[in-house]
N, CA, C, O and the ligand as a Tripos MOL2 file, in Angstrom:
@<TRIPOS>MOLECULE
protein
  317   315    80     0     0
PROTEIN
NO_CHARGES

@<TRIPOS>ATOM
      1 N          86.4450   90.1070   30.2760 N.3       1 MET1
      2 CA         85.1380   90.6940   29.6490 C.3       1 MET1
      3 C          84.0230   89.7700   29.8460 C.2       1 MET1
      4 O          84.2120   88.5590   29.9680 O.2       1 MET1
      5 N          82.8590   90.3120   29.8790 N.am      2 LYS2
      6 CA         81.6310   89.4590   30.0000 C.3       2 LYS2
      7 C          81.3450   88.8290   28.6720 C.2       2 LYS2
      8 O          81.4670   89.4600   27.6220 O.2       2 LYS2
      9 N          80.9980   87.6930   28.7240 N.am      3 LYS3
     10 CA         80.5980   87.0010   27.4680 C.3       3 LYS3
     11 C          79.1870   87.3610   27.1430 C.2       3 LYS3
     12 O          78.3810   87.7460   27.9890 O.2       3 LYS3
     13 N          78.9330   87.2160   25.8790 N.am      4 LYS4
     14 CA         77.5510   87.5980   25.4910 C.3       4 LYS4
     15 C          76.4430   86.7620   26.2690 C.2       4 LYS4
     16 O          76.5570   85.5410   26.3670 O.2       4 LYS4
     17 N          75.5260   87.3480   26.7390 N.am      5 PRO5
     18 CA         74.4700   86.6050   27.4830 C.3       5 PRO5
     19 C          73.7880   85.6260   26.5720 C.2       5 PRO5
     20 O          73.4910   85.9340   25.4170 O.2       5 PRO5
     21 N          73.5400   84.4410   27.0940 N.am      6 ILE6
     22 CA         72.8260   83.4700   26.3560 C.3       6 ILE6
     23 C          71.4150   83.2750   26.9550 C.2       6 ILE6
     24 O          71.2460   83.2890   28.1740 O.2       6 ILE6
     25 N          70.3940   83.0890   26.0690 N.am      7 CYS7
     26 CA         69.1160   82.8880   26.5420 C.3       7 CYS7
     27 C          68.8610   81.5290   27.3700 C.2       7 CYS7
     28 O          69.1360   80.4280   26.8920 O.2       7 CYS7
     29 N          68.3510   81.6900   28.5600 N.am      8 ASP8
     30 CA         68.1040   80.5320   29.2690 C.3       8 ASP8
     31 C          67.0940   79.5950   28.6130 C.2       8 ASP8
     32 O          66.9900   78.3940   28.8650 O.2       8 ASP8
     33 N          66.4270   80.2300   27.8150 N.am      9 CYS9
     34 CA         65.2160   79.4480   27.3090 C.3       9 CYS9
     35 C          65.4420   78.7980   25.9780 C.2       9 CYS9
     36 O          65.0670   77.6390   25.8030 O.2       9 CYS9
     37 N          66.0510   79.4980   25.0060 N.am     10 CYS10
     38 CA         66.3100   78.9910   23.5550 C.3      10 CYS10
     39 C          67.7970   78.8560   23.3900 C.2      10 CYS10
     40 O          68.2270   78.2850   22.3880 O.2      10 CYS10
     41 N          68.6210   79.3430   24.3050 N.am     11 GLY11
     42 CA         70.0800   79.0660   24.1550 C.3      11 GLY11
     43 C          70.7650   80.0260   23.0450 C.2      11 GLY11
     44 O          71.9390   79.8010   22.7490 O.2      11 GLY11
     45 N          70.1440   80.9740   22.4890 N.am     12 LYS12
     46 CA         70.7160   81.8620   21.5840 C.3      12 LYS12
     47 C          71.3180   83.0300   22.2620 C.2      12 LYS12
     48 O          70.8540   83.4650   23.3160 O.2      12 LYS12
     49 N          72.3890   83.5640   21.6450 N.am     13 ALA13
     50 CA         73.0060   84.7290   22.3040 C.3      13 ALA13
     51 C          72.2860   86.1010   21.9210 C.2      13 ALA13
     52 O          71.5040   86.1620   20.9720 O.2      13 ALA13
     53 N          72.5590   87.0480   22.6130 N.am     14 GLY14
     54 CA         72.0120   88.3800   22.3260 C.3      14 GLY14
     55 C          70.8280   88.8100   23.1310 C.2      14 GLY14
     56 O          69.9960   89.6250   22.7310 O.2      14 GLY14
     57 N          70.8030   88.1510   24.4010 N.am     15 VAL15
     58 CA         69.6820   88.5260   25.2800 C.3      15 VAL15
     59 C          69.8490   90.1210   25.6370 C.2      15 VAL15
     60 O          70.9490   90.6120   25.8920 O.2      15 VAL15
     61 N          68.8030   90.7610   25.6250 N.am     16 MET16
     62 CA         68.8240   92.2050   25.9650 C.3      16 MET16
     63 C          68.4570   92.3550   27.4290 C.2      16 MET16
     64 O          67.9160   91.4460   28.0590 O.2      16 MET16
     65 N          68.7760   93.5630   27.9600 N.am     17 HIS17
     66 CA         68.3410   93.9130   29.3170 C.3      17 HIS17
     67 C          67.6030   95.1700   29.3580 C.2      17 HIS17
     68 O          68.0290   96.1870   28.8100 O.2      17 HIS17
     69 N          66.5200   95.1190   29.9890 N.am     18 LYS18
     70 CA         65.8100   96.3690   30.3080 C.3      18 LYS18
     71 C          65.5420   96.3950   31.7650 C.2      18 LYS18
     72 O          65.4400   95.3790   32.4520 O.2      18 LYS18
     73 N          65.4290   97.6560   32.2140 N.am     19 HIS19
     74 CA         65.2160   97.8580   33.6470 C.3      19 HIS19
     75 C          63.7510   98.1640   33.9710 C.2      19 HIS19
     76 O          63.1950   99.1090   33.4120 O.2      19 HIS19
     77 N          63.1230   97.4070   34.8390 N.am     20 ILE20
     78 CA         61.7860   97.5210   35.1770 C.3      20 ILE20
     79 C          61.6000   97.8040   36.7990 C.2      20 ILE20
     80 O          62.4990   97.6830   37.6310 O.2      20 ILE20
     81 N          60.4020   98.1580   37.0310 N.am     21 THR21
     82 CA         59.9660   98.3130   38.3610 C.3      21 THR21
     83 C          59.0340   97.1650   38.6340 C.2      21 THR21
     84 O          58.0990   96.9450   37.8650 O.2      21 THR21
     85 N          59.2610   96.3810   39.7570 N.am     22 ARG22
     86 CA         58.5060   95.2720   40.0100 C.3      22 ARG22
     87 C          58.2620   95.1540   41.4450 C.2      22 ARG22
     88 O          59.2060   95.4130   42.1910 O.2      22 ARG22
     89 N          57.0610   94.7770   41.9820 N.am     23 SER23
     90 CA         56.7450   94.5100   43.3560 C.3      23 SER23
     91 C          57.0270   92.9000   43.6480 C.2      23 SER23
     92 O          56.8130   91.9870   42.8510 O.2      23 SER23
     93 N          57.4830   92.8000   44.7930 N.am     24 PHE24
     94 CA         57.7240   91.3910   45.2750 C.3      24 PHE24
     95 C          56.9990   91.2020   46.6710 C.2      24 PHE24
     96 O          56.8100   92.1700   47.4080 O.2      24 PHE24
     97 N          56.6340   90.0230   46.9790 N.am     25 GLY25
     98 CA         56.0490   89.7710   48.2080 C.3      25 GLY25
     99 C          54.5040   90.0500   48.1550 C.2      25 GLY25
    100 O          53.9800   90.3230   47.0760 O.2      25 GLY25
    101 N          53.8460   89.9890   49.2000 N.am     26 LYS26
    102 CA         52.4180   90.3660   49.2930 C.3      26 LYS26
    103 C          52.0880   90.9110   50.6280 C.2      26 LYS26
    104 O          52.8850   90.8350   51.5630 O.2      26 LYS26
    105 N          50.8470   91.4950   50.7340 N.am     27 GLY27
    106 CA         50.3670   92.0720   51.9520 C.3      27 GLY27
    107 C          51.2340   93.1030   52.3730 C.2      27 GLY27
    108 O          51.7840   93.8570   51.5700 O.2      27 GLY27
    109 N          51.3970   93.1780   53.7250 N.am     28 ASP28
    110 CA         52.3030   94.3260   54.2010 C.3      28 ASP28
    111 C          53.7210   94.0150   54.0390 C.2      28 ASP28
    112 O          54.5310   94.7500   54.6050 O.2      28 ASP28
    113 N          54.1320   93.0260   53.3430 N.am     29 ARG29
    114 CA         55.5670   92.6980   53.1100 C.3      29 ARG29
    115 C          55.8960   93.0810   51.6530 C.2      29 ARG29
    116 O          57.0120   92.8260   51.1990 O.2      29 ARG29
    117 N          54.9820   93.6670   50.9370 N.am     30 VAL30
    118 CA         55.3790   94.0070   49.6030 C.3      30 VAL30
    119 C          56.4680   95.0690   49.5220 C.2      30 VAL30
    120 O          56.4990   96.1020   50.1910 O.2      30 VAL30
    121 N          57.2220   94.7340   48.7490 N.am     31 VAL31
    122 CA         58.4500   95.6020   48.3570 C.3      31 VAL31
    123 C          58.5110   95.9530   46.8880 C.2      31 VAL31
    124 O          58.4670   95.0940   46.0070 O.2      31 VAL31
    125 N          58.6160   97.2820   46.6550 N.am     32 VAL32
    126 CA         58.7150   97.5820   45.1970 C.3      32 VAL32
    127 C          60.1270   97.9620   44.9460 C.2      32 VAL32
    128 O          60.6800   98.8400   45.6080 O.2      32 VAL32
    129 N          60.7270   97.2920   43.9720 N.am     33 ILE33
    130 CA         62.1380   97.6690   43.6600 C.3      33 ILE33
    131 C          62.1760   98.2670   42.2240 C.2      33 ILE33
    132 O          61.5970   97.7240   41.2830 O.2      33 ILE33
    133 N          62.8560   99.3580   42.1170 N.am     34 ASP34
    134 CA         63.0010   99.9690   40.8590 C.3      34 ASP34
    135 C          64.2450   99.7230   40.2000 C.2      34 ASP34
    136 O          65.2650   99.5640   40.8710 O.2      34 ASP34
    137 N          64.2620   99.6740   38.8540 N.am     35 GLY35
    138 CA         65.5120   99.3540   38.0840 C.3      35 GLY35
    139 C          66.0120   98.0670   38.0920 C.2      35 GLY35
    140 O          67.2280   97.9340   37.9530 O.2      35 GLY35
    141 N          65.2170   96.9600   38.2480 N.am     36 ILE36
    142 CA         65.7690   95.6360   38.2430 C.3      36 ILE36
    143 C          66.1080   95.3340   36.8080 C.2      36 ILE36
    144 O          65.3240   95.6460   35.9120 O.2      36 ILE36
    145 N          67.2170   94.7560   36.5750 N.am     37 PRO37
    146 CA         67.4770   94.3170   35.1890 C.3      37 PRO37
    147 C          66.7370   93.0380   34.7300 C.2      37 PRO37
    148 O          66.9760   91.9640   35.2830 O.2      37 PRO37
    149 N          65.8440   93.1410   33.7280 N.am     38 LEU38
    150 CA         65.1190   92.0220   33.3040 C.3      38 LEU38
    151 C          65.7420   91.6470   31.9450 C.2      38 LEU38
    152 O          65.9740   92.4700   31.0600 O.2      38 LEU38
    153 N          65.9970   90.2880   31.8620 N.am     39 SER39
    154 CA         66.6020   89.7300   30.5360 C.3      39 SER39
    155 C          65.4250   89.4380   29.6420 C.2      39 SER39
    156 O          64.4580   88.7630   29.9950 O.2      39 SER39
    157 N          65.5730   89.9830   28.4860 N.am     40 VAL40
    158 CA         64.6010   89.8140   27.4060 C.3      40 VAL40
    159 C          65.1530   89.1450   26.1650 C.2      40 VAL40
    160 O          66.0270   89.7380   25.5320 O.2      40 VAL40
    161 N          64.7410   88.0270   25.7840 N.am     41 CYS41
    162 CA         65.2810   87.4360   24.6240 C.3      41 CYS41
    163 C          64.5750   87.9210   23.2580 C.2      41 CYS41
    164 O          63.3700   87.7080   23.1180 O.2      41 CYS41
    165 N          65.2170   88.4860   22.3810 N.am     42 PRO42
    166 CA         64.7350   88.8710   21.0950 C.3      42 PRO42
    167 C          64.3490   87.7750   20.2090 C.2      42 PRO42
    168 O          63.5500   88.0010   19.3000 O.2      42 PRO42
    169 N          64.8840   86.5060   20.4040 N.am     43 HIS43
    170 CA         64.6770   85.4230   19.5450 C.3      43 HIS43
    171 C          63.3670   84.7210   19.8490 C.2      43 HIS43
    172 O          62.5510   84.4990   18.9550 O.2      43 HIS43
    173 N          63.1520   84.3480   21.2070 N.am     44 CYS44
    174 CA         62.0690   83.5770   21.5890 C.3      44 CYS44
    175 C          60.9690   84.5170   22.3900 C.2      44 CYS44
    176 O          59.8410   84.0970   22.6490 O.2      44 CYS44
    177 N          61.3630   85.6550   22.7020 N.am     45 GLY45
    178 CA         60.3710   86.5610   23.4090 C.3      45 GLY45
    179 C          60.2980   86.3280   24.8580 C.2      45 GLY45
    180 O          59.4800   86.9390   25.5450 O.2      45 GLY45
    181 N          61.1510   85.4340   25.3740 N.am     46 GLU46
    182 CA         61.1390   85.1270   26.7730 C.3      46 GLU46
    183 C          61.6880   86.2840   27.5810 C.2      46 GLU46
    184 O          62.6500   86.9280   27.1640 O.2      46 GLU46
    185 N          61.0650   86.5730   28.7850 N.am     47 SER47
    186 CA         61.7230   87.5230   29.5620 C.3      47 SER47
    187 C          61.7700   86.8040   30.9890 C.2      47 SER47
    188 O          60.8780   86.0450   31.3660 O.2      47 SER47
    189 N          62.8560   87.1080   31.7140 N.am     48 TYR48
    190 CA         63.1530   86.4530   33.1100 C.3      48 TYR48
    191 C          64.1480   87.2730   33.7280 C.2      48 TYR48
    192 O          64.7840   88.1570   33.1550 O.2      48 TYR48
    193 N          64.2510   86.9300   34.9460 N.am     49 PHE49
    194 CA         65.4050   87.5060   35.8090 C.3      49 PHE49
    195 C          66.4200   86.5070   35.9610 C.2      49 PHE49
    196 O          66.1430   85.3250   36.1660 O.2      49 PHE49
    197 N          67.7010   86.9900   35.8560 N.am     50 ALA50
    198 CA         68.8220   86.0610   35.9670 C.3      50 ALA50
    199 C          68.9320   85.6810   37.4560 C.2      50 ALA50
    200 O          68.4210   86.3660   38.3420 O.2      50 ALA50
    201 N          69.5660   84.6500   37.6630 N.am     51 ALA51
    202 CA         69.7380   84.0210   39.0440 C.3      51 ALA51
    203 C          70.3350   85.0210   39.9910 C.2      51 ALA51
    204 O          69.8840   85.1900   41.1240 O.2      51 ALA51
    205 N          71.3840   85.6950   39.4920 N.am     52 ASP52
    206 CA         72.0830   86.6580   40.3890 C.3      52 ASP52
    207 C          71.1790   87.8390   40.6790 C.2      52 ASP52
    208 O          71.2790   88.4670   41.7330 O.2      52 ASP52
    209 N          70.3310   88.1260   39.7760 N.am     53 THR53
    210 CA         69.4290   89.3240   39.9430 C.3      53 THR53
    211 C          68.4370   88.9870   41.0300 C.2      53 THR53
    212 O          68.1110   89.8190   41.8770 O.2      53 THR53
    213 N          67.9300   87.6810   40.9940 N.am     54 LEU54
    214 CA         66.9960   87.2160   41.9770 C.3      54 LEU54
    215 C          67.6290   87.2230   43.4410 C.2      54 LEU54
    216 O          67.0040   87.6010   44.4320 O.2      54 LEU54
    217 N          68.8680   86.7860   43.4600 N.am     55 GLN55
    218 CA         69.7080   86.8910   44.6870 C.3      55 GLN55
    219 C          69.7240   88.3570   45.2540 C.2      55 GLN55
    220 O          69.5910   88.5920   46.4550 O.2      55 GLN55
    221 N          69.8810   89.2220   44.3960 N.am     56 GLU56
    222 CA         70.1360   90.6140   44.7750 C.3      56 GLU56
    223 C          68.7900   91.1070   45.3300 C.2      56 GLU56
    224 O          68.7480   91.7580   46.3750 O.2      56 GLU56
    225 N          67.6820   90.7920   44.6210 N.am     57 VAL57
    226 CA         66.4040   91.1570   44.9920 C.3      57 VAL57
    227 C          66.1850   90.5930   46.3830 C.2      57 VAL57
    228 O          65.7330   91.3310   47.2580 O.2      57 VAL57
    229 N          66.4730   89.3560   46.6280 N.am     58 GLU58
    230 CA         66.3070   88.8050   47.9640 C.3      58 GLU58
    231 C          67.0580   89.5440   48.9410 C.2      58 GLU58
    232 O          66.5420   89.7720   50.0340 O.2      58 GLU58
    233 N          68.2790   89.9650   48.6590 N.am     59 ARG59
    234 CA         69.1320   90.6710   49.6300 C.3      59 ARG59
    235 C          68.4000   91.9460   49.8970 C.2      59 ARG59
    236 O          68.2180   92.2740   51.0690 O.2      59 ARG59
    237 N          67.9670   92.6870   48.9320 N.am     60 LEU60
    238 CA         67.2950   93.8850   49.1540 C.3      60 LEU60
    239 C          66.0430   93.7360   49.9650 C.2      60 LEU60
    240 O          65.7590   94.6000   50.7950 O.2      60 LEU60
    241 N          65.3000   92.7180   49.7790 N.am     61 ARG61
    242 CA         64.1020   92.4510   50.5690 C.3      61 ARG61
    243 C          64.4670   92.1980   52.1080 C.2      61 ARG61
    244 O          63.8210   92.7350   53.0070 O.2      61 ARG61
    245 N          65.4350   91.4330   52.3200 N.am     62 LEU62
    246 CA         65.9210   91.2360   53.6140 C.3      62 LEU62
    247 C          66.3020   92.5180   54.2480 C.2      62 LEU62
    248 O          65.9480   92.8130   55.3890 O.2      62 LEU62
    249 N          67.0520   93.3000   53.4670 N.am     63 HIS63
    250 CA         67.5530   94.5190   54.0450 C.3      63 HIS63
    251 C          66.2800   95.4950   54.4850 C.2      63 HIS63
    252 O          66.2090   96.1410   55.5300 O.2      63 HIS63
    253 N          65.3530   95.4390   53.4860 N.am     64 ARG64
    254 CA         64.0460   96.1720   53.7370 C.3      64 ARG64
    255 C          63.4150   95.6540   55.0180 C.2      64 ARG64
    256 O          62.8470   96.4390   55.7770 O.2      64 ARG64
    257 N          63.4990   94.3500   55.2810 N.am     65 ALA65
    258 CA         62.8000   93.7470   56.4640 C.3      65 ALA65
    259 C          63.4670   94.2470   57.7550 C.2      65 ALA65
    260 O          62.9120   94.1870   58.8530 O.2      65 ALA65
    261 N          64.6970   94.7460   57.5450 N.am     66 GLY66
    262 CA         65.2670   95.2330   58.8570 C.3      66 GLY66
    263 C          65.0020   96.6750   59.0260 C.2      66 GLY66
    264 O          65.4060   97.2430   60.0400 O.2      66 GLY66
    265 N          64.3660   97.2980   58.1270 N.am     67 LEU67
    266 CA         64.0690   98.7820   58.2910 C.3      67 LEU67
    267 C          62.7860   98.9090   58.9990 C.2      67 LEU67
    268 O          61.9750   97.9820   59.0210 O.2      67 LEU67
    269 N          62.5790  100.0910   59.6030 N.am     68 THR68
    270 CA         61.3380  100.2560   60.3670 C.3      68 THR68
    271 C          60.3460  101.0750   59.7470 C.2      68 THR68
    272 O          59.2890  101.3220   60.3260 O.2      68 THR68
    273 N          60.6360  101.5490   58.5110 N.am     69 ALA69
    274 CA         59.7150  102.4280   57.7900 C.3      69 ALA69
    275 C          58.3670  101.7240   57.7910 C.2      69 ALA69
    276 O          58.2750  100.5020   57.6830 O.2      69 ALA69
    277 N          57.3110  102.5510   57.9180 N.am     70 ARG70
    278 CA         55.9760  102.0430   57.9170 C.3      70 ARG70
    279 C          55.2550  102.3450   56.6400 C.2      70 ARG70
    280 O          54.0800  102.0080   56.4960 O.2      70 ARG70
    281 N          55.8880  102.9310   55.7670 N.am     71 SER71
    282 CA         55.1930  103.3240   54.5520 C.3      71 SER71
    283 C          54.9140  101.9530   53.7410 C.2      71 SER71
    284 O          55.7190  101.0220   53.7840 O.2      71 SER71
    285 N          53.7370  101.9010   53.0130 N.am     72 THR72
    286 CA         53.4170  100.6670   52.3420 C.3      72 THR72
    287 C          54.3270  100.6750   50.9670 C.2      72 THR72
    288 O          54.6350  101.7030   50.3640 O.2      72 THR72
    289 N          54.6560   99.4820   50.6270 N.am     73 ALA73
    290 CA         55.2790   99.2530   49.3470 C.3      73 ALA73
    291 C          56.3650  100.3220   49.0110 C.2      73 ALA73
    292 O          56.2620  101.0560   48.0280 O.2      73 ALA73
    293 N          57.3980  100.3670   49.8710 N.am     74 PRO74
    294 CA         58.5400  101.2340   49.6800 C.3      74 PRO74
    295 C          59.1900  100.8810   48.3460 C.2      74 PRO74
    296 O          59.2190   99.7240   47.9260 O.2      74 PRO74
    297 N          59.6940  101.8920   47.7160 N.am     75 VAL75
    298 CA         60.4410  101.7120   46.4060 C.3      75 VAL75
    299 C          61.9670  101.5900   46.8130 C.2      75 VAL75
    300 O          62.5430  102.4890   47.4250 O.2      75 VAL75
    301 N          62.5300  100.4960   46.4560 N.am     76 LEU76
    302 CA         63.9980  100.3510   46.6780 C.3      76 LEU76
    303 C          64.7570  100.4750   45.3200 C.2      76 LEU76
    304 O          64.1600  100.1010   44.3100 O.2      76 LEU76
    305 N          65.8480  100.9010   45.2270 N.am     77 ALA77
    306 CA         66.7010  101.0560   44.0700 C.3      77 ALA77
    307 C          67.5440   99.8210   43.9700 C.2      77 ALA77
    308 O          68.2850   99.4600   44.8850 O.2      77 ALA77
    309 N          67.4110   99.1850   42.8350 N.am     78 TYR78
    310 CA         68.2310   98.0210   42.5430 C.3      78 TYR78
    311 C          69.6560   98.7450   42.1550 C.2      78 TYR78
    312 O          69.7170   99.6520   41.3250 O.2      78 TYR78
    313 N          70.7790   98.2340   42.8550 N.am     79 VAL79
    314 CA         72.0800   98.7610   42.6070 C.3      79 VAL79
    315 C          72.8370   97.8280   41.8020 C.2      79 VAL79
    316 O          73.9930   98.0930   41.4730 O.2      79 VAL79
    317 ZN         65.3350   82.8780   23.8440 Zn       80 ZN80
@<TRIPOS>BOND
     1     1     2 1
     2     2     3 1
     3     3     4 2
     4     3     5 am
     5     5     6 1
     6     6     7 1
     7     7     8 2
     8     7     9 am
     9     9    10 1
    10    10    11 1
    11    11    12 2
    12    11    13 am
    13    13    14 1
    14    14    15 1
    15    15    16 2
    16    15    17 am
    17    17    18 1
    18    18    19 1
    19    19    20 2
    20    19    21 am
    21    21    22 1
    22    22    23 1
    23    23    24 2
    24    23    25 am
    25    25    26 1
    26    26    27 1
    27    27    28 2
    28    27    29 am
    29    29    30 1
    30    30    31 1
    31    31    32 2
    32    31    33 am
    33    33    34 1
    34    34    35 1
    35    35    36 2
    36    35    37 am
    37    37    38 1
    38    38    39 1
    39    39    40 2
    40    39    41 am
    41    41    42 1
    42    42    43 1
    43    43    44 2
    44    43    45 am
    45    45    46 1
    46    46    47 1
    47    47    48 2
    48    47    49 am
    49    49    50 1
    50    50    51 1
    51    51    52 2
    52    51    53 am
    53    53    54 1
    54    54    55 1
    55    55    56 2
    56    55    57 am
    57    57    58 1
    58    58    59 1
    59    59    60 2
    60    59    61 am
    61    61    62 1
    62    62    63 1
    63    63    64 2
    64    63    65 am
    65    65    66 1
    66    66    67 1
    67    67    68 2
    68    67    69 am
    69    69    70 1
    70    70    71 1
    71    71    72 2
    72    71    73 am
    73    73    74 1
    74    74    75 1
    75    75    76 2
    76    75    77 am
    77    77    78 1
    78    78    79 1
    79    79    80 2
    80    79    81 am
    81    81    82 1
    82    82    83 1
    83    83    84 2
    84    83    85 am
    85    85    86 1
    86    86    87 1
    87    87    88 2
    88    87    89 am
    89    89    90 1
    90    90    91 1
    91    91    92 2
    92    91    93 am
    93    93    94 1
    94    94    95 1
    95    95    96 2
    96    95    97 am
    97    97    98 1
    98    98    99 1
    99    99   100 2
   100    99   101 am
   101   101   102 1
   102   102   103 1
   103   103   104 2
   104   103   105 am
   105   105   106 1
   106   106   107 1
   107   107   108 2
   108   107   109 am
   109   109   110 1
   110   110   111 1
   111   111   112 2
   112   111   113 am
   113   113   114 1
   114   114   115 1
   115   115   116 2
   116   115   117 am
   117   117   118 1
   118   118   119 1
   119   119   120 2
   120   119   121 am
   121   121   122 1
   122   122   123 1
   123   123   124 2
   124   123   125 am
   125   125   126 1
   126   126   127 1
   127   127   128 2
   128   127   129 am
   129   129   130 1
   130   130   131 1
   131   131   132 2
   132   131   133 am
   133   133   134 1
   134   134   135 1
   135   135   136 2
   136   135   137 am
   137   137   138 1
   138   138   139 1
   139   139   140 2
   140   139   141 am
   141   141   142 1
   142   142   143 1
   143   143   144 2
   144   143   145 am
   145   145   146 1
   146   146   147 1
   147   147   148 2
   148   147   149 am
   149   149   150 1
   150   150   151 1
   151   151   152 2
   152   151   153 am
   153   153   154 1
   154   154   155 1
   155   155   156 2
   156   155   157 am
   157   157   158 1
   158   158   159 1
   159   159   160 2
   160   159   161 am
   161   161   162 1
   162   162   163 1
   163   163   164 2
   164   163   165 am
   165   165   166 1
   166   166   167 1
   167   167   168 2
   168   167   169 am
   169   169   170 1
   170   170   171 1
   171   171   172 2
   172   171   173 am
   173   173   174 1
   174   174   175 1
   175   175   176 2
   176   175   177 am
   177   177   178 1
   178   178   179 1
   179   179   180 2
   180   179   181 am
   181   181   182 1
   182   182   183 1
   183   183   184 2
   184   183   185 am
   185   185   186 1
   186   186   187 1
   187   187   188 2
   188   187   189 am
   189   189   190 1
   190   190   191 1
   191   191   192 2
   192   191   193 am
   193   193   194 1
   194   194   195 1
   195   195   196 2
   196   195   197 am
   197   197   198 1
   198   198   199 1
   199   199   200 2
   200   199   201 am
   201   201   202 1
   202   202   203 1
   203   203   204 2
   204   203   205 am
   205   205   206 1
   206   206   207 1
   207   207   208 2
   208   207   209 am
   209   209   210 1
   210   210   211 1
   211   211   212 2
   212   211   213 am
   213   213   214 1
   214   214   215 1
   215   215   216 2
   216   215   217 am
   217   217   218 1
   218   218   219 1
   219   219   220 2
   220   219   221 am
   221   221   222 1
   222   222   223 1
   223   223   224 2
   224   223   225 am
   225   225   226 1
   226   226   227 1
   227   227   228 2
   228   227   229 am
   229   229   230 1
   230   230   231 1
   231   231   232 2
   232   231   233 am
   233   233   234 1
   234   234   235 1
   235   235   236 2
   236   235   237 am
   237   237   238 1
   238   238   239 1
   239   239   240 2
   240   239   241 am
   241   241   242 1
   242   242   243 1
   243   243   244 2
   244   243   245 am
   245   245   246 1
   246   246   247 1
   247   247   248 2
   248   247   249 am
   249   249   250 1
   250   250   251 1
   251   251   252 2
   252   251   253 am
   253   253   254 1
   254   254   255 1
   255   255   256 2
   256   255   257 am
   257   257   258 1
   258   258   259 1
   259   259   260 2
   260   259   261 am
   261   261   262 1
   262   262   263 1
   263   263   264 2
   264   263   265 am
   265   265   266 1
   266   266   267 1
   267   267   268 2
   268   267   269 am
   269   269   270 1
   270   270   271 1
   271   271   272 2
   272   271   273 am
   273   273   274 1
   274   274   275 1
   275   275   276 2
   276   275   277 am
   277   277   278 1
   278   278   279 1
   279   279   280 2
   280   279   281 am
   281   281   282 1
   282   282   283 1
   283   283   284 2
   284   283   285 am
   285   285   286 1
   286   286   287 1
   287   287   288 2
   288   287   289 am
   289   289   290 1
   290   290   291 1
   291   291   292 2
   292   291   293 am
   293   293   294 1
   294   294   295 1
   295   295   296 2
   296   295   297 am
   297   297   298 1
   298   298   299 1
   299   299   300 2
   300   299   301 am
   301   301   302 1
   302   302   303 1
   303   303   304 2
   304   303   305 am
   305   305   306 1
   306   306   307 1
   307   307   308 2
   308   307   309 am
   309   309   310 1
   310   310   311 1
   311   311   312 2
   312   311   313 am
   313   313   314 1
   314   314   315 1
   315   315   316 2
@<TRIPOS>SUBSTRUCTURE
     1 MET1         2 RESIDUE 1 A MET
     2 LYS2         6 RESIDUE 1 A LYS
     3 LYS3        10 RESIDUE 1 A LYS
     4 LYS4        14 RESIDUE 1 A LYS
     5 PRO5        18 RESIDUE 1 A PRO
     6 ILE6        22 RESIDUE 1 A ILE
     7 CYS7        26 RESIDUE 1 A CYS
     8 ASP8        30 RESIDUE 1 A ASP
     9 CYS9        34 RESIDUE 1 A CYS
    10 CYS10       38 RESIDUE 1 A CYS
    11 GLY11       42 RESIDUE 1 A GLY
    12 LYS12       46 RESIDUE 1 A LYS
    13 ALA13       50 RESIDUE 1 A ALA
    14 GLY14       54 RESIDUE 1 A GLY
    15 VAL15       58 RESIDUE 1 A VAL
    16 MET16       62 RESIDUE 1 A MET
    17 HIS17       66 RESIDUE 1 A HIS
    18 LYS18       70 RESIDUE 1 A LYS
    19 HIS19       74 RESIDUE 1 A HIS
    20 ILE20       78 RESIDUE 1 A ILE
    21 THR21       82 RESIDUE 1 A THR
    22 ARG22       86 RESIDUE 1 A ARG
    23 SER23       90 RESIDUE 1 A SER
    24 PHE24       94 RESIDUE 1 A PHE
    25 GLY25       98 RESIDUE 1 A GLY
    26 LYS26      102 RESIDUE 1 A LYS
    27 GLY27      106 RESIDUE 1 A GLY
    28 ASP28      110 RESIDUE 1 A ASP
    29 ARG29      114 RESIDUE 1 A ARG
    30 VAL30      118 RESIDUE 1 A VAL
    31 VAL31      122 RESIDUE 1 A VAL
    32 VAL32      126 RESIDUE 1 A VAL
    33 ILE33      130 RESIDUE 1 A ILE
    34 ASP34      134 RESIDUE 1 A ASP
    35 GLY35      138 RESIDUE 1 A GLY
    36 ILE36      142 RESIDUE 1 A ILE
    37 PRO37      146 RESIDUE 1 A PRO
    38 LEU38      150 RESIDUE 1 A LEU
    39 SER39      154 RESIDUE 1 A SER
    40 VAL40      158 RESIDUE 1 A VAL
    41 CYS41      162 RESIDUE 1 A CYS
    42 PRO42      166 RESIDUE 1 A PRO
    43 HIS43      170 RESIDUE 1 A HIS
    44 CYS44      174 RESIDUE 1 A CYS
    45 GLY45      178 RESIDUE 1 A GLY
    46 GLU46      182 RESIDUE 1 A GLU
    47 SER47      186 RESIDUE 1 A SER
    48 TYR48      190 RESIDUE 1 A TYR
    49 PHE49      194 RESIDUE 1 A PHE
    50 ALA50      198 RESIDUE 1 A ALA
    51 ALA51      202 RESIDUE 1 A ALA
    52 ASP52      206 RESIDUE 1 A ASP
    53 THR53      210 RESIDUE 1 A THR
    54 LEU54      214 RESIDUE 1 A LEU
    55 GLN55      218 RESIDUE 1 A GLN
    56 GLU56      222 RESIDUE 1 A GLU
    57 VAL57      226 RESIDUE 1 A VAL
    58 GLU58      230 RESIDUE 1 A GLU
    59 ARG59      234 RESIDUE 1 A ARG
    60 LEU60      238 RESIDUE 1 A LEU
    61 ARG61      242 RESIDUE 1 A ARG
    62 LEU62      246 RESIDUE 1 A LEU
    63 HIS63      250 RESIDUE 1 A HIS
    64 ARG64      254 RESIDUE 1 A ARG
    65 ALA65      258 RESIDUE 1 A ALA
    66 GLY66      262 RESIDUE 1 A GLY
    67 LEU67      266 RESIDUE 1 A LEU
    68 THR68      270 RESIDUE 1 A THR
    69 ALA69      274 RESIDUE 1 A ALA
    70 ARG70      278 RESIDUE 1 A ARG
    71 SER71      282 RESIDUE 1 A SER
    72 THR72      286 RESIDUE 1 A THR
    73 ALA73      290 RESIDUE 1 A ALA
    74 PRO74      294 RESIDUE 1 A PRO
    75 VAL75      298 RESIDUE 1 A VAL
    76 LEU76      302 RESIDUE 1 A LEU
    77 ALA77      306 RESIDUE 1 A ALA
    78 TYR78      310 RESIDUE 1 A TYR
    79 VAL79      314 RESIDUE 1 A VAL
    80 ZN80       317 GROUP 0 **** ****
């Protein structure tokens, strides 16, 4: 079982996750990813992406770089 997530900021358990849409990169390399889990701490109010989430985002961006779609700011689904 997964252990209760601990806040990276204040160290308390009970971090919540919500899913957001966020754009990454800039210029013609902007990628919009939908449904990224954002960790939100109800104790200190901090919100941040977990390390493995950032890794997945990076993977999606690299995947996007391999596509030939010309539309600007394509929306990718975080899986
Ligand atoms: Zn916290």
